[in-house]
C-alpha positions as CSV (number, residue, x, y, z in Angstrom):
1,M,-25.5,46.2,4.7
2,K,-27.8,44.0,6.8
3,T,-28.0,41.4,4.0
4,I,-24.2,41.2,3.8
5,R,-24.0,40.8,7.5
6,T,-26.7,38.2,7.5
7,A,-24.9,36.3,4.6
8,F,-21.6,36.4,6.5
9,F,-23.2,35.1,9.7
10,A,-24.8,32.3,7.8
11,L,-21.5,31.4,6.1
12,V,-19.8,31.4,9.5
13,C,-22.5,29.1,10.9
14,L,-22.2,26.9,8.0
15,L,-18.3,26.5,8.2
16,L,-18.6,25.9,12.0
17,A,-21.3,23.2,11.5
18,A,-19.0,21.6,8.8
19,N,-16.0,21.5,11.0
20,L,-17.9,20.1,14.0
21,G,-19.3,17.4,11.7
22,M,-15.8,16.6,10.5
23,A,-14.6,16.4,14.1
24,T,-17.2,13.8,15.2
25,T,-16.9,11.5,12.2
26,P,-14.2,8.8,12.4
27,D,-11.1,9.2,10.4
28,K,-11.4,7.0,7.3
29,Q,-7.8,6.5,6.9
30,K,-7.4,5.0,10.5
31,I,-10.3,2.8,9.8
32,E,-8.9,1.4,6.5
33,K,-5.5,0.9,8.2
34,E,-7.2,-0.9,11.0
35,K,-9.0,-3.1,8.4
36,S,-5.8,-3.9,6.6
37,I,-4.3,-5.0,10.0
38,L,-7.2,-7.0,10.8
39,L,-7.3,-8.8,7.5
40,D,-3.5,-9.7,8.1
41,K,-4.4,-11.2,11.5
42,I,-7.2,-13.2,9.9
43,H,-5.0,-14.4,7.0
44,K,-2.2,-15.5,9.6
45,S,-4.9,-17.3,11.6
46,V,-6.3,-19.1,8.7
47,S,-3.0,-20.2,7.4
48,Q,-2.6,-22.2,10.4
49,T,-5.4,-24.5,9.4
50,N,-4.2,-28.2,9.1
51,F,-5.2,-29.2,5.6
52,A,-2.8,-32.0,4.9
53,D,-5.5,-34.7,5.3
54,V,-8.0,-32.7,3.2
55,I,-6.1,-31.9,0.0
56,D,-4.3,-34.3,-2.3
57,P,-0.6,-33.6,-3.1
58,G,-0.3,-31.2,-6.0
59,E,-3.9,-30.0,-5.7
60,S,-5.0,-26.6,-4.6
61,E,-8.2,-25.2,-3.1
62,L,-9.6,-21.6,-3.0
63,I,-11.5,-20.5,-0.1
64,V,-13.3,-17.1,0.3
65,L,-13.9,-16.2,4.0
66,R,-16.4,-13.5,4.9
67,C,-16.2,-12.3,8.5
68,T,-18.2,-9.7,10.4
69,I,-17.2,-7.8,13.5
70,N,-19.7,-8.4,16.3
71,E,-20.8,-6.1,19.2
72,N,-18.1,-7.6,21.4
73,N,-15.4,-6.4,18.8
74,Q,-14.7,-10.1,17.9
75,V,-14.1,-11.3,14.3
76,V,-16.9,-13.9,13.6
77,V,-17.0,-15.9,10.4
78,S,-20.3,-15.3,8.6
79,K,-19.6,-17.4,5.5
80,V,-17.0,-19.7,4.0
81,I,-17.2,-20.2,0.3
82,G,-15.3,-23.1,-1.5
83,F,-15.9,-26.4,-3.0
84,N,-14.1,-28.7,-0.4
85,E,-16.7,-29.2,2.5
86,E,-14.0,-30.6,4.8
87,L,-11.5,-27.7,4.2
88,K,-14.4,-25.2,5.0
89,K,-15.1,-27.0,8.2
90,A,-11.4,-26.8,9.1
91,V,-11.1,-23.1,8.3
92,R,-14.2,-22.3,10.2
93,K,-12.9,-24.3,13.3
94,T,-9.6,-22.5,13.1
95,M,-11.1,-19.1,13.1
96,E,-13.5,-20.0,16.0
97,D,-10.4,-21.0,18.1
98,S,-8.4,-17.9,17.2
99,R,-10.6,-15.3,18.8
100,I,-9.3,-12.1,16.8
101,K,-10.3,-8.8,18.4
102,A,-11.0,-5.5,16.5
103,I,-11.3,-1.9,17.6
104,P,-14.8,-0.5,18.6
105,G,-15.0,1.7,15.5
106,L,-15.2,-1.5,13.2
107,V,-18.4,-3.1,14.8
108,G,-20.9,-4.2,12.3
109,E,-18.1,-4.1,9.3
110,E,-17.8,-7.0,7.0
111,L,-14.4,-8.2,5.8
112,A,-13.7,-10.7,2.9
113,L,-10.6,-12.6,2.4
114,K,-9.5,-14.9,-0.4
115,V,-7.1,-17.7,0.6
116,K,-5.5,-20.4,-1.6
117,F,-4.4,-23.6,0.0
118,K,-1.9,-25.6,-1.9
119,M,-0.5,-29.2,-1.1
120,L,2.9,-29.5,-2.6
121,R,4.3,-32.7,-4.0
122,W,7.2,-34.6,-2.3
């Protein structure tokens, strides 16, 4: 009887600890949703880049943008990957000017975004 009571007490303690542990961890769905919203904001900001002088008509360039959320909850460009150096500089400048904010739960997170710039022919 004593062993059953001890086992039951241990089980209750284990369940209580598991519930407390889940209560203190951030909700992953909320964080994923916030990341998605943040990626949309970054995409809107990058799409405002003036690339008319950088890309020839009928040509396109692919840029991969890697960003990090710093301790001030700001999105900071960590790396711009692409072949066109002028376009990379223009994208970096646009992101520096945009000052996108994130929620405190995303500090230290890294985000990557692939953007294709295409200059249409007239």
